[in-house]
N, C-alpha and C positions, 0 to 999 in steps of 0.2 A: 373642213369638217363640216357639211350641210347639215343644219340643226333637222330639216326635212326627213334627212337620212337616217338620222339617229333615233330621232323619233319613229319611221318607220319598222326598225329593226327593232325597236324594243315593244314597239305597237304588235309584233308577227310575235316573240316569242310569248306576251302576256298573252294571246289571245290563245296560244297553244294549251298554255296553262290553266287557260281558264275555261274555253271551250274542249278540250281533248279530257283533262284533268278533273274539270269541276271545281276547282282552285278559286279562293280570293285573293287577286294578287296587289301587290301597294307598291310601286315605283318609289323608290328613295330618290333623296337626290344625288346626283351624277356628277363625278370629282372627273377630271383631265388629268393625265401622265403623258412622259413621253419615256423612251427605253424600256423600263421593265413593267410587264404587264403581269399583276399579279394573279397567284392562280391558287387554286385552294386545290383538295384531294383528288378531284375528279374532271377533267376537261375534257369538252367537246370543243374542236379545231373544226374550226368551216372557213374556206377559201374563199375569195370574192375576187371574180372576173368580169371584165366586160365594160359601164361606164365607171363603172367603180372597179376599184382596186385593193388587196391589203384582206382582212380576217375578221372574224367575229370567233369570238370564245366566250361559251358558256362555264364558269367554273363550278362549283358548292363542294360540300362535304359531303364524304363517304354514306352518311346515313341520308344526305337529301339526296342521294343517286340511287340508294335501297326504295326511296319513300316511290320518287318517279317510278324505277322498276317496278314494284309493288301493284302501282296502281296504272301501270300498261298490261299488268298481267291478272286483272281484275281483283286485285284487294291480297293476293297471296303475298305473306310476310315471306320478306326476304331478308334470311340472315348476311347472306356472302354475296359478292356481287362476283359471278362466277365468270365464263363466257358469255351464259344465252345473260345474263345480267347485265355485260356490256355491252354487247348485240342490242339490246335495249336500250340502253343510253345512248348508242350509235344512232339506232332509228329514232330517237326522241330528237339528234342532231336536223338527221335527213326534214322529219316536222319543221324544226325550225327554218333551214333554208328554206324550204318548197313557201312555205308561207310569209317568211323575208323577201321572195321574190318578187310574189303577188305584191305584197305591200308597196315594196319601192317600185313596181310597176303602176301603182296609182298615184306614183310623184313623177314619171316617166322617166324613169330610168328602170334601165335594161343587164341584169346582170344575168351571171352562170352562175352555181355554188360550188363547189367541189364536193365530192361526198367526204362527210367529216370521221374528222381522225379521234378517238380517245386516248387520251393521257390519265395515265393513273399515279397517283402519287405528287407529294405538292411539288410542284415547279416553278421557276421563273423564265418566261416564254420571253425575249426582247424582240421588240417592234424601230423598225426603224419610221414607220408613222407616227406623229401624235395618235395618243387613245381617248377614248372617253368611255368610263366603267358605268355603268347603272345598274344599282342593286332591288333585285325583285324580292320581295316580304309576302311568303304564300307562309301557309301554313305547312309544311314540308318544309321547311326550310328556306335558306335567300340564296340568290340563284345569282350571283354575278355575269351582268352580259359587258364582255369587252370588247368595242368595234373602235377598230383601225382600219378604214377605207379611207380611199381620197380618190377624187374625181380623178378619169383619164381624158 
């Protein structure tokens, strides 16, 4: 996996959290793995195709998801993730997807990203590709960015 691609994907997610949400974000030490991709209570799954293929999975606790939705809804307190809340989380995935495509284009890498799929409930995803996990710490909680992409 190309470190420039991993950095571009992390920059994109951090940019959304910083510019759209006004959060201070600190990337933590990345880890590498293969096989089972760790998840959390909520996961946004983005398929990648083009010069890279694979998946990007952003996972976080339901508490962090509620805080993401709260910010997106102008600070309204969110007690439960209903259909509207899950739709907002899916839109967060769209923002990450669009910004990821832009950041990768700066590295001369053209991709398309599939519409996000939301997984609710703790899960184990399995990847044929090795993956890198970059935890992003913020004042609304931890967001794990799991990157399993390869060059075509």
